[in-house]
C-alpha positions, 0 to 999 in steps of 0.5 A: 234150355233150363234157362228158358223154362221159367220164361215159358212158364211165365208166358203160359201163366200170363196167357191163362190169366189174360184168357180168364180176364178176357172172359170176364170182360167179354161177359161184361160187354155182352151185359152192357149190350143186353145180348142173349141167346145165340147173339150173346154166344156169337159175341162171346166167342168172337170177343174171347178169340180177339182177346186171346190173340192180343194176349198171345201177341203181347207174350210173343212181344215180350219174348222178342224183347228178351231176345233183343230182336229188332227189324226183320228178325223181330218181325219173323219171330213174332209171326212164327210165335203168334202162329205157334200160339194159335196152333197150340190153342186148337 
């Protein structure tokens, strides 16, 4: 268990960094589209949600690679990992 703590901490840091980067990217995209008010709010919410899912997927993919998973085991692990990451965000 102690060996996993650095990897878990690194994954958490990567997710928080990706979320911050997504905020800036989504703001820039909203600016390019000249959105304002409710349209901008709706766009930002969807954009950040989509970006967060991608960050969780890449973190889970990295964990699967560390565990050297392949095939059905990898698919099952990724599905559970991404589900857990989504539940943790709520």
